[in-house]
C-alpha positions as CSV (number, residue, x, y, z in Angstrom):
1,X,1.9,-9.4,12.6
2,X,-0.2,-6.6,13.1
3,X,1.5,-3.1,12.5
4,X,-0.2,-2.0,16.4
5,X,0.6,-5.0,18.2
6,X,4.1,-5.0,20.6
7,X,5.3,-7.8,18.7
8,X,5.8,-5.6,15.5
9,X,7.8,-2.7,17.5
10,X,10.2,-5.8,18.8
11,X,10.3,-6.8,15.1
12,X,11.1,-3.2,13.5
13,X,13.4,-2.5,16.3
14,X,15.6,-5.5,15.9
15,X,14.9,-5.7,11.6
16,X,16.3,-2.0,11.4
17,X,19.2,-1.6,14.1
18,X,20.7,-4.9,12.0
19,X,19.8,-3.5,8.9
20,X,22.4,-0.8,9.7
21,X,25.0,-2.7,11.5
22,X,25.7,-5.5,8.8
23,X,27.7,-5.3,5.9
24,X,25.8,-3.7,2.5
25,X,26.3,-6.6,0.6
26,X,24.3,-8.7,2.4
27,X,21.6,-6.1,3.9
28,X,19.5,-7.3,0.9
29,X,19.6,-11.2,2.7
30,X,18.5,-9.6,6.2
31,X,15.5,-7.5,4.7
32,X,14.6,-10.9,2.7
33,X,14.7,-12.8,5.2
34,X,12.8,-10.6,8.0
35,X,10.3,-9.9,5.3
36,X,10.0,-14.1,5.1
37,X,9.5,-13.9,8.8
38,X,6.8,-11.3,8.8
39,X,5.1,-12.9,6.0
40,X,4.9,-16.5,7.5
41,X,3.8,-15.5,10.8
42,X,0.3,-15.0,9.5
43,X,0.4,-18.5,8.1
44,X,3.8,-19.9,7.0
45,X,2.6,-22.4,4.5
46,X,1.7,-19.5,1.9
47,X,5.0,-18.3,1.5
48,X,5.1,-21.3,-1.0
49,X,2.3,-19.0,-3.4
50,X,4.5,-16.5,-3.1
51,X,7.6,-18.4,-3.9
52,X,6.2,-20.1,-6.8
53,X,5.1,-16.4,-8.3
54,X,8.5,-15.2,-7.2
55,X,9.9,-17.4,-9.8
56,X,7.7,-17.3,-12.4
57,X,7.8,-13.4,-12.9
58,X,11.8,-13.6,-12.5
59,X,11.8,-16.1,-15.5
60,X,9.8,-14.7,-17.6
61,X,10.9,-10.8,-17.1
62,X,14.1,-12.5,-18.1
63,X,12.5,-14.1,-21.2
64,X,10.5,-10.8,-22.1
65,X,13.9,-9.3,-22.2
66,X,15.7,-11.2,-24.5
67,X,12.7,-12.5,-26.9
68,X,11.3,-10.8,-30.0
69,X,8.2,-10.7,-31.9
70,X,5.1,-13.1,-30.6
71,X,7.2,-15.0,-28.4
72,X,7.2,-11.3,-26.1
73,X,4.1,-11.4,-25.4
74,X,3.5,-15.3,-25.0
75,X,6.1,-14.8,-22.0
76,X,4.3,-12.0,-20.5
77,X,1.2,-13.9,-21.0
78,X,2.0,-16.7,-19.2
79,X,3.3,-14.3,-16.3
80,X,0.0,-12.7,-16.2
81,X,-1.8,-15.9,-16.1
82,X,0.2,-17.5,-13.4
83,X,-0.5,-14.2,-11.3
84,X,-4.0,-13.9,-12.3
85,X,-4.5,-17.7,-11.4
86,X,-3.4,-17.6,-8.2
87,X,-5.0,-15.0,-7.3
88,X,-8.5,-16.4,-8.6
89,X,-8.1,-19.6,-7.5
90,X,-7.7,-18.5,-3.7
91,X,-9.8,-15.4,-4.0
92,X,-12.7,-16.2,-6.3
93,X,-12.9,-20.0,-6.6
94,X,-15.7,-20.2,-3.7
95,X,-17.6,-16.9,-5.1
96,X,-17.8,-18.4,-8.3
97,X,-19.0,-21.6,-7.1
98,X,-21.4,-20.5,-4.8
99,X,-23.2,-18.2,-7.2
100,X,-22.8,-21.4,-10.1
101,X,-24.2,-23.4,-7.3
102,X,-27.2,-21.2,-7.0
103,X,-28.2,-21.2,-10.7
104,X,-27.9,-24.9,-10.7
105,X,-31.2,-27.0,-10.9
106,X,-29.7,-30.3,-9.1
107,X,-27.9,-30.5,-5.9
108,X,-26.0,-33.6,-7.6
109,X,-23.5,-31.2,-9.6
110,X,-23.3,-28.9,-7.2
111,X,-19.7,-27.5,-7.2
112,X,-18.1,-28.3,-3.9
113,X,-16.5,-25.2,-2.0
114,X,-12.9,-25.3,-1.0
115,X,-11.9,-24.9,2.6
116,X,-9.0,-22.4,3.0
117,X,-8.1,-19.0,4.2
118,X,-7.6,-16.4,1.9
119,X,-3.6,-15.8,1.8
120,X,-2.9,-12.3,3.7
121,X,-2.3,-9.2,1.4
122,X,-2.9,-11.7,-2.2
123,X,-4.2,-9.1,-4.4
124,X,-1.6,-6.5,-3.4
125,X,1.7,-8.3,-4.3
126,X,-0.2,-10.0,-7.0
127,X,-0.7,-6.6,-8.8
128,X,3.1,-5.6,-7.3
129,X,4.6,-8.3,-9.5
130,X,2.3,-7.9,-12.3
131,X,3.3,-4.5,-12.8
132,X,6.9,-5.8,-13.2
133,X,6.5,-8.1,-16.3
134,X,4.3,-5.8,-18.0
135,X,7.1,-3.1,-17.6
136,X,9.5,-4.9,-18.7
137,X,7.0,-5.7,-21.5
138,X,6.8,-2.3,-22.3
139,X,10.1,-1.6,-22.2
140,X,10.5,0.6,-19.4
141,X,12.0,-1.6,-17.1
142,X,15.3,-3.6,-17.6
143,X,14.8,-7.5,-16.1
144,X,16.2,-8.1,-12.7
145,X,19.0,-10.2,-13.1
146,X,19.2,-10.7,-9.2
147,X,16.7,-13.2,-7.8
148,X,17.0,-12.4,-4.3
149,X,17.0,-8.3,-4.7
150,X,13.7,-9.3,-7.0
151,X,12.0,-11.3,-4.5
152,X,12.7,-8.4,-1.9
153,X,11.1,-6.6,-4.5
154,X,7.8,-8.4,-4.3
155,X,7.7,-9.1,-0.3
156,X,9.3,-5.9,1.3
157,X,8.1,-6.3,4.7
158,X,6.7,-2.9,5.2
159,X,4.2,-2.9,1.9
160,X,3.8,-6.6,1.0
161,X,0.3,-7.0,2.7
162,X,-1.4,-3.6,2.4
163,X,0.6,-1.5,-0.3
164,X,1.6,1.0,-1.6
165,X,1.5,-0.8,-4.2
166,X,5.0,-0.2,-5.8
167,X,6.5,0.0,-9.7
168,X,9.9,-1.7,-10.4
169,X,11.2,1.3,-11.9
170,X,10.9,3.0,-8.3
171,X,11.9,0.7,-5.5
172,X,14.4,-1.7,-7.6
173,X,17.0,1.0,-7.7
174,X,16.7,2.0,-4.2
175,X,17.5,-2.3,-3.3
176,X,20.3,-1.9,-4.9
177,X,21.5,1.5,-3.6
178,X,24.1,1.8,-0.6
179,X,21.5,3.4,1.9
180,X,23.5,5.1,4.6
181,X,22.3,6.0,7.8
182,X,20.4,9.5,7.6
183,X,19.1,11.0,10.5
184,X,16.4,13.2,9.1
185,X,14.5,10.5,7.0
186,X,15.2,8.2,10.2
187,X,13.2,10.7,12.8
188,X,11.0,11.3,9.4
189,X,10.2,7.5,9.3
190,X,9.6,7.2,13.2
191,X,7.9,10.7,12.7
192,X,5.0,8.4,10.0
193,X,4.7,5.5,12.1
194,X,3.6,7.3,15.0
195,X,1.3,9.1,12.5
196,X,-0.3,6.2,11.5
197,X,-0.4,4.2,14.8
198,X,-2.7,7.6,16.1
199,X,-5.1,7.3,13.0
200,X,-5.3,3.6,13.8
201,X,-5.7,3.2,17.4
202,X,-7.2,6.5,18.3
203,X,-9.3,7.8,15.7
204,X,-10.2,4.2,13.7
205,X,-10.4,1.4,16.3
206,X,-12.7,4.0,18.3
207,X,-15.2,4.6,15.4
208,X,-15.0,0.8,14.8
209,X,-16.7,0.4,18.5
210,X,-19.6,2.4,17.0
211,X,-19.7,1.0,13.1
212,X,-19.0,-2.3,13.2
213,X,-22.3,-3.5,15.9
214,X,-24.5,-1.4,14.2
215,X,-23.5,-2.6,10.2
216,X,-23.2,-5.8,11.9
217,X,-27.2,-5.6,13.0
218,X,-28.7,-3.1,10.8
219,X,-32.7,-3.8,11.7
220,X,-31.9,-3.0,15.3
221,X,-30.7,0.5,14.9
222,X,-32.7,3.4,14.0
223,X,-31.9,5.4,10.9
224,X,-29.9,8.0,13.1
225,X,-27.7,5.2,14.3
226,X,-26.9,3.9,10.8
227,X,-26.7,7.5,9.1
228,X,-23.7,8.0,11.8
229,X,-22.4,4.5,11.5
230,X,-21.9,5.7,7.6
231,X,-20.3,9.0,8.1
232,X,-17.9,7.4,11.1
233,X,-17.2,4.2,8.9
234,X,-16.0,6.7,6.3
235,X,-13.1,8.3,8.8
236,X,-12.9,4.7,10.1
237,X,-11.8,3.1,7.1
238,X,-9.4,6.2,5.7
239,X,-7.7,6.1,9.4
240,X,-7.6,2.8,8.9
241,X,-6.1,2.4,5.5
242,X,-4.2,5.8,5.5
243,X,-2.6,5.0,8.6
244,X,-1.2,1.4,7.5
245,X,0.5,3.5,4.8
246,X,2.2,5.7,6.6
247,X,3.5,3.5,9.1
248,X,4.4,1.3,6.2
249,X,6.1,4.8,4.6
250,X,7.5,4.7,7.6
251,X,9.3,1.9,8.1
252,X,10.8,1.6,4.7
253,X,12.2,5.4,5.1
254,X,14.2,4.3,8.7
255,X,15.5,1.8,6.5
256,X,16.4,4.7,4.0
257,X,13.8,3.5,1.3
258,X,11.0,5.9,-0.1
259,X,7.5,4.6,-1.2
260,X,5.2,6.1,-2.7
261,X,2.2,8.6,-1.3
262,X,-1.4,7.0,-1.1
263,X,-3.3,9.1,0.5
264,X,-3.8,12.9,-0.2
265,X,-6.5,14.2,2.0
266,X,-8.8,12.4,0.1
267,X,-12.4,13.9,1.7
268,X,-11.5,17.1,0.5
269,X,-11.8,16.5,-3.0
270,X,-14.3,18.5,-4.9
271,X,-15.4,15.8,-7.5
272,X,-15.2,12.0,-7.8
273,X,-12.5,12.0,-10.2
274,X,-10.0,14.2,-8.1
275,X,-11.3,11.8,-5.0
276,X,-9.8,8.9,-6.8
277,X,-6.6,10.9,-7.5
278,X,-6.4,11.0,-3.9
279,X,-7.6,8.2,-2.9
280,X,-5.1,4.6,-3.0
281,X,-3.2,6.5,-5.3
282,X,-1.3,3.3,-5.9
283,X,-3.8,1.2,-6.8
284,X,-6.1,4.1,-8.7
285,X,-3.0,4.5,-10.8
286,X,-2.1,1.0,-11.4
287,X,-5.6,0.5,-12.7
288,X,-5.4,3.6,-15.2
289,X,-2.2,2.1,-16.1
290,X,-2.7,-1.5,-16.7
291,X,-6.1,-1.3,-16.9
292,X,-8.0,1.7,-18.2
293,X,-5.2,3.2,-20.7
294,X,-5.0,-0.3,-22.5
295,X,-9.0,-0.1,-23.0
296,X,-8.8,2.7,-24.7
297,X,-8.9,5.3,-22.1
298,X,-10.2,8.6,-23.2
299,X,-8.7,8.5,-26.6
300,X,-11.9,6.5,-28.1
301,X,-15.3,7.6,-28.4
302,X,-17.1,9.4,-25.2
303,X,-19.4,6.3,-25.3
304,X,-16.7,3.9,-25.0
305,X,-15.0,5.9,-22.5
306,X,-17.7,5.9,-20.1
307,X,-18.0,2.2,-20.6
308,X,-14.1,1.5,-19.9
309,X,-14.4,3.6,-16.6
310,X,-17.5,1.4,-16.1
311,X,-15.6,-1.9,-16.3
312,X,-12.6,-0.7,-14.8
313,X,-14.5,0.2,-11.6
314,X,-16.7,-3.3,-11.5
315,X,-13.3,-4.7,-11.7
316,X,-12.1,-2.3,-9.0
317,X,-14.4,-3.5,-7.1
318,X,-14.0,-7.2,-7.6
319,X,-9.7,-6.5,-6.7
320,X,-11.6,-5.7,-3.1
321,X,-13.5,-8.8,-2.7
322,X,-15.1,-12.1,-4.1
323,X,-18.4,-10.4,-3.2
324,X,-21.4,-9.0,-4.7
325,X,-21.4,-5.7,-2.6
326,X,-18.1,-4.9,-3.6
327,X,-19.3,-4.9,-7.1
328,X,-22.0,-2.5,-6.4
329,X,-19.6,-0.3,-4.5
330,X,-17.5,-0.2,-7.8
331,X,-20.3,0.0,-9.8
332,X,-21.8,3.2,-7.8
333,X,-18.2,4.6,-8.4
334,X,-18.7,4.2,-11.9
335,X,-21.7,5.8,-12.7
336,X,-20.8,8.9,-10.4
337,X,-17.4,8.9,-12.5
338,X,-19.2,8.4,-16.2
339,X,-22.3,11.2,-15.0
340,X,-19.0,13.5,-13.7
341,X,-17.8,13.2,-17.3
342,X,-21.2,13.5,-18.3
343,X,-21.3,17.1,-16.4
344,X,-17.9,18.1,-17.9
345,X,-18.2,17.4,-21.3
346,X,-21.8,19.5,-21.4
347,X,-19.8,22.5,-19.5
348,X,-21.7,22.1,-16.5
349,X,-20.3,23.4,-13.7
350,X,-20.8,24.8,-10.2
351,X,-18.7,27.7,-10.4
352,X,-18.2,29.3,-7.0
353,X,-19.6,26.9,-5.1
354,X,-16.6,24.9,-3.9
355,X,-18.0,24.2,-0.2
356,X,-20.8,22.4,-2.0
357,X,-19.1,20.7,-4.5
358,X,-17.3,19.3,-1.7
359,X,-20.0,18.3,0.4
360,X,-22.3,16.5,-2.7
361,X,-18.7,14.1,-3.4
362,X,-18.4,13.4,0.1
363,X,-21.9,12.3,0.5
364,X,-21.6,10.4,-2.8
365,X,-18.3,8.5,-1.5
366,X,-20.5,8.0,1.6
367,X,-23.3,6.3,0.0
368,X,-20.8,3.8,-1.8
369,X,-19.6,3.0,1.4
370,X,-22.5,1.8,2.6
371,X,-22.4,-1.4,0.7
372,X,-18.7,-1.9,0.6
373,X,-19.4,-2.0,4.8
374,X,-22.6,-3.8,4.7
375,X,-22.1,-7.6,5.6
376,X,-24.7,-8.2,2.2
377,X,-26.1,-6.1,-1.1
378,X,-29.3,-6.9,0.5
379,X,-28.3,-5.2,4.2
380,X,-26.6,-2.1,1.6
381,X,-29.8,-1.2,0.6
382,X,-31.8,-1.4,3.4
383,X,-29.2,0.6,5.4
384,X,-29.6,3.6,2.6
385,X,-33.5,3.0,2.5
386,X,-34.0,3.9,5.9
387,X,-31.3,6.1,6.2
388,X,-33.2,7.5,2.8
389,X,-36.9,7.3,4.6
390,X,-35.8,9.7,7.9
391,X,-37.9,7.4,9.8
392,X,-36.0,7.2,13.5
393,X,-33.5,10.5,12.9
394,X,-34.0,11.5,16.4
395,X,-31.9,10.2,19.2
396,X,-32.9,7.6,21.1
397,X,-31.8,6.6,24.6
398,X,-31.1,3.2,23.1
399,X,-28.7,4.8,21.2
400,X,-25.8,2.4,21.1
401,X,-23.2,5.2,21.9
402,X,-24.1,7.8,24.7
403,X,-24.8,11.3,23.5
404,X,-21.0,12.5,24.9
405,X,-19.3,9.7,23.0
406,X,-21.4,10.5,19.8
407,X,-19.7,13.9,20.5
408,X,-16.0,12.6,21.6
409,X,-15.8,10.9,17.9
410,X,-17.1,14.0,16.2
411,X,-14.3,15.6,18.2
412,X,-11.5,13.1,17.4
413,X,-13.0,13.1,13.5
414,X,-12.3,17.3,13.5
415,X,-9.0,16.8,15.2
416,X,-8.0,14.3,12.7
417,X,-8.9,17.3,9.4
418,X,-7.4,19.8,11.8
419,X,-3.8,17.5,11.9
420,X,-4.1,16.4,8.5
421,X,-4.0,20.2,7.8
422,X,-1.2,21.2,9.8
423,X,0.7,18.1,8.7
424,X,0.0,18.2,4.9
425,X,3.8,19.9,4.2
426,X,5.5,17.6,7.5
427,X,8.5,17.6,5.0
428,X,9.4,21.2,5.6
429,X,9.4,20.5,9.3
430,X,12.7,20.6,11.1
431,X,13.6,17.5,12.6
432,X,12.8,19.4,16.0
433,X,9.5,19.9,15.0
434,X,9.1,16.6,14.1
435,X,10.7,15.0,17.1
436,X,8.0,17.5,19.1
437,X,5.0,16.6,17.4
438,X,6.2,12.2,17.5
439,X,6.2,12.6,21.6
440,X,2.8,14.6,21.7
441,X,1.2,11.9,19.0
442,X,2.9,8.8,21.4
443,X,1.0,10.3,24.7
444,X,-2.2,10.8,22.8
445,X,-2.2,7.3,21.6
446,X,-1.2,5.8,25.3
447,X,-4.0,7.9,26.5
448,X,-6.9,7.8,24.2
449,X,-5.6,5.0,22.0
450,X,-7.4,1.4,21.6
451,X,-5.5,-1.4,22.5
452,X,-7.2,-4.6,21.3
453,X,-4.5,-5.1,18.1
454,X,-7.6,-4.6,15.8
455,X,-6.6,-6.0,12.4
456,X,-5.8,-3.5,9.8
457,X,-9.2,-3.9,7.3
458,X,-7.6,-4.5,4.2
459,X,-5.8,-6.9,5.1
460,X,-8.5,-8.8,4.1
461,X,-8.4,-8.3,0.9
């Protein structure tokens, strides 16, 4: 069920209305049932996969809390193996099989590929489940006794498919709490939902009309087409993903549940480290806390710190998809962070050149986006080479979009940047101001939106 569909609108209205009409004691049952329906709408049988990991992690949490010594680590290991095993099987089996088959000399020993569709949102709710058992093991979280509440923690419908990836200490207490209807929270929640729909339907899907055909057939387009498509994709994926996060945060807030902020104007970052403090915050902090710091973080030698950064971003690339292009994307970001750390260690800074630092950072991020969006690594290198060769940077009448359409795309990008600056302190807005802004955005969505119910990009991860 897509957030940008009429079916979700009906689902949201029913779920939210009934939530406040039901007695407090059974609200969790209603939310869990609604979350199961929401997930099963995509592919019903995959609910069994989530149920398996929920049962394993619920039992593991209880056993970890009661155990001591090596048994605690054993129960944590079982939980991690179960979660990573499911993720590896469904997301990476065919990827590794294809690469092993490529290296095998004889066709008779090829590993057969499996025919199945990746369970939607598997990477997101797997990481959320893993954070629970890790936090229980570390002693930062008490094991959850209420099986239904724990299941809801994993399956809470607004964020189970594409995040934010929450931590148990933030969400579990809220699921136990009696959430009375709050006029202010409800208005803010609706406001955020409409902001997210505006980003998705008016900006992301509009830019996608240009980006998708260009990246699908890069050899048929000029360097200018490829360059514009690269910049447009940077804003397409941002509006698509942050738009989803806004809708998720807003839908949860109408129920009185607060989710973490996932984006903070990342394209205004003045260095690559700052970019990752602003982009997909729930994932970057997850990797920081559960991979980078356990590897030693920056408490080890500078060389090992750089190796740790590279490992984290290579794993992050693989998390995004079972494809070499994501590994290249992660490798580029890892290298950029290493370069940043080297310059920082040498105390080489561009003091007073704020706009230059922003420009360099933004273009480096866009360079990496080329490989993220390209169909293959080879296509990524072709696009990069053609752009850098400056061959065909003049506008052609054969361009996929007319000049006026390109100008329109530039205008909506500028409107995004201005709008985000205006909304940066939306929590301080009065309810009246939020309502007026919401109405304005609804009108804009109606007249300017693309109503094709396009899937969110991060659903595939």
